[in-house]
KEKE-3310 file (N, C-alpha, C; in steps of 0.2 Angstrom, whole numbers, plus 5000, padded with zeros to 4 digits):
npx = (4858:4859:4847:4846:4839:4828:4834:4843:4858:4861:4872:4884:4882:4889:4903:4915:4931:4927:4915:4904:4889:4880:4866:4853:4840:4824:4814:4805:4793:4782:4788:4778:4778:4789:4797:4805:4814:4820:4826:4830:4839:4836:4829:4815:4810:4794:4782:4766:4762:4773:4790:4802:4816:4828:4838:4853:4855:4861:4859:4854:4866:4861:4851:4840:4823:4811:4814:4814:4819:4829:4846:4847:4851:4843:4834:4819:4802:4788:4775:4779:4783:4792:4799:4808:4821:4839:4851:4864:4869:4878:4880:4882:4870:4853:4837:4824:4815:4799:4800:4800:4783:4766:4763:4776:4782:4773:4776:4790:4789:4782:4792:4799:4808:4817:4811:4820:4826:4829:4830:4835:4836:4851:4867:4884:4895:4902:4914:4920:4925:4913:4912:4911:4895:4879:4880:4875:4866:4853:4848:4845:4856:4864:4874:4883:4881:4870:4862:4861:4852:4840:4838:4834:4823:4813:4800:4795:4783:4781:4776:4784:4787:4793:4799:4800)
npy = (4210:4219:4229:4246:4259:4258:4258:4249:4242:4242:4241:4249:4259:4254:4262:4261:4259:4264:4262:4270:4280:4275:4265:4264:4255:4259:4257:4263:4275:4282:4296:4309:4322:4336:4349:4364:4377:4391:4403:4399:4389:4375:4359:4348:4331:4325:4314:4315:4327:4324:4326:4317:4318:4330:4343:4352:4364:4369:4383:4391:4402:4415:4417:4424:4428:4423:4411:4417:4418:4409:4406:4415:4411:4409:4399:4391:4395:4389:4376:4361:4345:4329:4323:4315:4303:4301:4291:4292:4305:4320:4326:4318:4309:4312:4320:4325:4341:4347:4360:4370:4376:4379:4392:4397:4397:4406:4418:4420:4421:4433:4441:4440:4429:4413:4401:4393:4377:4360:4358:4352:4341:4338:4329:4332:4340:4329:4332:4343:4354:4361:4378:4388:4395:4392:4389:4383:4382:4385:4374:4363:4358:4345:4336:4321:4309:4312:4313:4300:4295:4303:4300:4287:4288:4296:4297:4297:4309:4314:4328:4344:4358:4374:4386:4404)
npz = (4616:4632:4640:4645:4654:4645:4633:4620:4612:4595:4586:4575:4560:4545:4539:4529:4537:4549:4562:4562:4567:4582:4581:4591:4600:4607:4621:4629:4636:4624:4614:4612:4609:4604:4612:4609:4617:4611:4617:4629:4625:4626:4623:4624:4626:4626:4634:4632:4645:4652:4655:4647:4643:4643:4634:4631:4618:4602:4590:4575:4567:4568:4579:4585:4583:4570:4557:4541:4527:4516:4521:4531:4543:4554:4566:4563:4569:4577:4574:4569:4561:4563:4549:4542:4543:4545:4545:4539:4540:4537:4548:4560:4566:4560:4561:4551:4550:4546:4540:4526:4530:4523:4527:4529:4517:4510:4517:4514:4500:4499:4501:4490:4490:4493:4505:4510:4517:4523:4537:4552:4567:4574:4576:4580:4567:4554:4546:4550:4564:4575:4579:4593:4600:4594:4579:4568:4552:4554:4560:4574:4586:4595:4606:4600:4607:4614:4603:4598:4607:4605:4592:4593:4601:4595:4583:4565:4561:4574:4583:4583:4593:4591:4600:4604)
capx = (4861:4854:4843:4847:4834:4824:4838:4847:4862:4860:4878:4885:4881:4896:4906:4922:4934:4923:4909:4898:4884:4877:4859:4850:4833:4821:4808:4802:4787:4782:4789:4772:4779:4796:4797:4811:4814:4826:4829:4834:4843:4834:4824:4812:4806:4789:4776:4760:4765:4779:4797:4806:4823:4830:4845:4855:4855:4864:4854:4857:4871:4858:4846:4835:4818:4809:4817:4810:4822:4835:4852:4846:4854:4838:4830:4811:4798:4781:4773:4782:4783:4798:4797:4812:4827:4845:4857:4870:4869:4884:4880:4881:4863:4848:4830:4821:4809:4795:4800:4795:4776:4763:4764:4783:4783:4770:4780:4796:4787:4780:4798:4802:4814:4815:4811:4825:4824:4833:4831:4836:4839:4857:4873:4890:4897:4907:4920:4923:4923:4908:4915:4907:4888:4874:4884:4872:4863:4846:4846:4845:4861:4865:4880:4882:4879:4863:4858:4859:4846:4835:4836:4831:4816:4808:4797:4792:4776:4781:4775:4789:4785:4799:4796:4805)
capy = (4214:4221:4236:4251:4265:4258:4257:4243:4243:4237:4241:4255:4259:4254:4267:4259:4257:4267:4259:4275:4281:4269:4265:4261:4254:4262:4253:4267:4278:4286:4303:4312:4329:4339:4356:4368:4384:4394:4408:4395:4384:4369:4355:4343:4326:4324:4309:4320:4332:4322:4327:4311:4320:4337:4343:4359:4364:4375:4385:4394:4407:4421:4413:4428:4429:4417:4410:4420:4416:4405:4409:4420:4409:4408:4393:4392:4395:4387:4369:4357:4338:4326:4320:4310:4300:4300:4288:4293:4312:4324:4329:4312:4307:4318:4320:4331:4345:4349:4367:4375:4374:4383:4399:4399:4398:4412:4424:4421:4423:4440:4445:4438:4425:4406:4400:4388:4370:4356:4360:4346:4340:4333:4329:4337:4338:4324:4334:4349:4355:4366:4383:4393:4394:4394:4388:4379:4386:4386:4368:4362:4353:4342:4331:4315:4304:4314:4312:4293:4294:4306:4296:4281:4289:4300:4293:4301:4311:4317:4336:4348:4365:4378:4393:4409)
capz = (4621:4637:4640:4651:4654:4639:4627:4618:4607:4589:4583:4571:4553:4542:4535:4528:4543:4555:4564:4561:4572:4585:4581:4597:4601:4613:4622:4635:4634:4617:4613:4609:4607:4606:4613:4609:4619:4608:4622:4635:4622:4628:4620:4629:4623:4631:4634:4634:4648:4656:4652:4647:4642:4642:4631:4629:4611:4598:4585:4569:4569:4570:4582:4587:4578:4566:4550:4535:4521:4515:4522:4536:4549:4560:4567:4562:4575:4575:4575:4563:4562:4561:4543:4540:4547:4541:4548:4536:4539:4537:4555:4564:4564:4560:4561:4548:4553:4541:4537:4527:4529:4518:4529:4528:4509:4508:4520:4509:4493:4499:4501:4484:4491:4495:4513:4512:4519:4526:4544:4556:4573:4572:4581:4578:4560:4553:4543:4553:4571:4576:4583:4597:4601:4588:4574:4562:4547:4556:4563:4581:4586:4601:4606:4597:4612:4615:4596:4598:4611:4602:4586:4595:4604:4591:4577:4560:4563:4580:4582:4587:4594:4592:4603:4605)
cpx = (4856:4851:4845:4843:4830:4828:4842:4852:4861:4866:4878:4883:4888:4898:4914:4925:4931:4917:4903:4894:4881:4869:4856:4843:4831:4815:4804:4795:4788:4783:4783:4773:4787:4794:4804:4810:4820:4829:4833:4839:4842:4829:4822:4809:4800:4784:4770:4763:4771:4785:4800:4814:4823:4837:4846:4856:4859:4859:4858:4861:4868:4851:4840:4830:4817:4812:4812:4812:4828:4842:4852:4849:4850:4835:4822:4808:4791:4780:4775:4781:4790:4796:4802:4818:4833:4850:4864:4871:4876:4885:4878:4875:4858:4841:4827:4815:4805:4795:4802:4788:4773:4764:4771:4784:4779:4774:4786:4794:4785:4786:4802:4808:4812:4815:4817:4822:4829:4835:4830:4837:4845:4862:4878:4892:4903:4914:4923:4921:4918:4912:4910:4899:4884:4878:4881:4869:4856:4844:4846:4850:4862:4872:4878:4879:4871:4858:4856:4853:4840:4833:4832:4824:4811:4806:4795:4785:4776:4781:4781:4787:4791:4797:4802:4808)
cpy = (4217:4228:4240:4257:4264:4258:4251:4245:4239:4238:4248:4253:4259:4259:4266:4256:4259:4263:4264:4276:4275:4270:4261:4260:4257:4259:4256:4270:4282:4293:4306:4319:4331:4346:4359:4375:4387:4399:4404:4390:4377:4365:4349:4338:4324:4318:4313:4326:4331:4323:4321:4313:4327:4338:4351:4359:4370:4376:4387:4400:4414:4419:4418:4429:4422:4417:4413:4418:4412:4409:4414:4418:4408:4401:4394:4392:4393:4379:4366:4349:4335:4322:4316:4308:4299:4297:4289:4301:4315:4327:4323:4308:4313:4316:4326:4334:4347:4356:4366:4373:4379:4391:4402:4401:4404:4418:4425:4423:4430:4444:4444:4434:4418:4406:4396:4381:4367:4358:4353:4347:4336:4334:4334:4335:4333:4326:4340:4350:4361:4371:4387:4390:4395:4394:4385:4384:4387:4379:4368:4356:4351:4338:4325:4310:4305:4312:4305:4292:4297:4302:4290:4282:4292:4297:4299:4303:4314:4325:4339:4355:4369:4385:4397:4408)
cpz = (4626:4636:4646:4650:4647:4633:4626:4612:4601:4584:4578:4564:4550:4538:4534:4535:4549:4556:4563:4567:4575:4584:4587:4596:4608:4615:4628:4632:4628:4618:4609:4606:4609:4607:4613:4612:4617:4613:4627:4632:4625:4624:4624:4624:4628:4629:4637:4638:4652:4652:4652:4647:4641:4639:4631:4622:4608:4593:4579:4571:4570:4573:4584:4582:4574:4559:4545:4528:4521:4517:4528:4543:4555:4560:4567:4569:4573:4576:4568:4565:4560:4555:4540:4545:4543:4545:4545:4535:4539:4544:4560:4562:4564:4559:4557:4551:4546:4538:4530:4526:4524:4520:4528:4521:4507:4511:4515:4503:4493:4499:4495:4485:4493:4503:4515:4514:4523:4533:4548:4563:4572:4577:4578:4570:4560:4550:4545:4560:4571:4581:4586:4597:4595:4582:4567:4558:4548:4559:4571:4582:4594:4601:4603:4601:4613:4609:4596:4601:4608:4596:4587:4597:4600:4584:4572:4562:4570:4579:4586:4587:4595:4594:4604:4612)
residu = (MET:GLY:SER:ILE:ASP:GLY:PHE:SER:GLN:THR:GLY:GLY:VAL:GLY:PHE:GLY:CYS:SER:SER:GLY:PRO:ARG:ILE:ARG:ARG:TYR:ASN:GLY:PRO:GLU:VAL:THR:ARG:ILE:GLN:VAL:GLN:LYS:GLY:ASP:ARG:ARG:MET:TYR:LEU:LEU:HIS:HIS:SER:LYS:VAL:LEU:GLU:ALA:TYR:GLU:ILE:GLU:LEU:GLY:PHE:ALA:PRO:ALA:GLY:ASP:LYS:LYS:VAL:GLU:GLY:ASP:GLY:LYS:THR:PRO:GLU:GLY:ARG:TYR:PHE:ILE:ASP:ARG:ARG:ASN:PRO:ARG:SER:SER:PHE:TYR:LEU:SER:LEU:GLY:ILE:SER:TYR:PRO:ASN:ALA:GLN:ASP:ARG:ALA:GLU:ALA:ALA:ALA:LEU:GLY:GLN:SER:PRO:GLY:GLY:ASP:ILE:PHE:ILE:HIS:GLY:GLN:PRO:ASN:LEU:PHE:ARG:ALA:LYS:GLY:ASP:ASP:TRP:THR:ALA:GLY:CYS:ILE:SER:VAL:GLU:ASN:ARG:GLU:MET:GLU:ASP:ILE:TYR:ALA:MET:VAL:ARG:ILE:GLY:THR:PRO:ILE:ASP:ILE:LEU:ALA)
# end
């Protein structure tokens, strides 16, 4: 198939009668870093200092402040890395974020609690409708069509800076 803006279609992932998420190919400039501005609800995919794409995002249900413990509804802050890809996610497509790191685990341990985990950039839920703003359990959510682009553009190992 043809390519538009560095993307080409590779078809859906099979899910019974549904075609599932579209897995696209991206042949444009490498995404060298992701920056999330929690306060502005914006995420940027960057090639060095150049913004390739910008997205409006939704965060955890208690977005102010840094994630400290499991279940607090906060999205973590700091430098992490994309550490896994899930084409069969419960939230359309997803990219795993390397939370918790050693500092996160130590902070939670000092509170006598678990830091939690399973923080992702993902699309919309497959089995229910997201309601309102900042509805995730601590993840970063975008629209499904946007997630197709992000999934195609971002590789494992890409740094992600999540800022207040």
